[in-house]
C-alpha positions in Angstrom: 107.6 -164.7 -6.4 106.7 -164.6 -2.6 103.0 -164.9 -3.3 103.6 -167.9 -5.4 105.7 -169.5 -2.7 103.0 -169.0 0.0 100.2 -170.2 -2.3 102.0 -173.3 -3.6 103.5 -174.3 -0.2 100.2 -174.1 1.6 98.3 -175.8 -1.3 100.7 -178.7 -1.6 101.9 -179.2 2.0 99.5 -177.2 4.1 102.3 -175.1 5.5 105.3 -172.9 4.6 108.8 -173.6 6.0 108.2 -171.1 8.8 105.0 -172.8 9.8 106.7 -176.2 9.7 109.4 -175.0 12.0 106.8 -173.5 14.4 104.7 -176.7 14.3 101.8 -175.0 12.6 99.7 -175.9 9.5 96.8 -174.3 7.6 93.6 -176.3 7.5 90.2 -175.8 6.1 87.4 -175.7 8.6 85.4 -178.3 6.6 88.5 -180.6 6.9 88.7 -180.9 3.1 92.1 -180.9 1.4 93.5 -177.4 0.8 93.0 -176.3 -2.8 94.9 -173.7 -4.8 92.0 -171.2 -4.8 91.7 -171.3 -1.0 95.4 -170.9 -0.6 95.4 -168.0 -3.1 92.6 -166.1 -1.3 94.1 -166.5 2.2 97.5 -165.2 0.9 96.5 -162.5 -1.7 96.9 -159.8 1.0 100.6 -160.5 1.0 101.0 -158.8 -2.4 101.2 -155.4 -0.7 102.1 -154.7 2.9 99.1 -152.3 3.4 96.7 -155.0 2.3 98.1 -157.3 4.9 97.7 -154.7 7.6 94.1 -154.1 6.5 93.5 -157.9 6.4 94.8 -158.4 10.0 93.0 -155.3 11.3 89.7 -156.3 9.8 90.1 -159.8 11.4 90.7 -158.3 14.8 87.7 -156.0 14.4 85.3 -158.8 13.7 83.5 -161.0 16.3 84.8 -164.5 16.9 88.3 -165.8 17.2 90.8 -163.0 17.6 93.7 -164.8 16.1 92.3 -165.0 12.5 92.8 -162.5 9.8 89.8 -161.5 7.6 90.8 -163.6 4.7 91.0 -166.8 6.9 87.5 -166.1 8.1 86.2 -165.3 4.6 87.6 -168.5 3.0 87.1 -170.8 6.0 90.7 -171.6 7.0 92.6 -171.5 10.2 96.2 -172.0 11.3 96.5 -174.9 13.9 99.2 -176.5 15.8 100.6 -179.8 14.8 102.3 -180.4 18.1 105.6 -180.8 16.3 107.7 -177.8 17.1 111.1 -177.9 15.4 113.9 -176.5 17.5 117.0 -175.5 15.4 120.3 -175.9 17.4 
């Protein structure tokens, strides 16, 4: 269920609820619209906690931008700020 939430939210809206609150969105580096395959590949590591740790560790070990996990680098996506931070009071 959680994998489906992440994949569908990022495919349809470019962000999850948490990213929306934090003023973030997922974009493709080629600036094309997010498709379901791209969203699935960047979120597949969330199936199992160990895969997510490996995904983040591999991203940190690679050259380039330190804030990207391996799957983001592989599929050509990044998480960027929208400038619209939502503060809940």
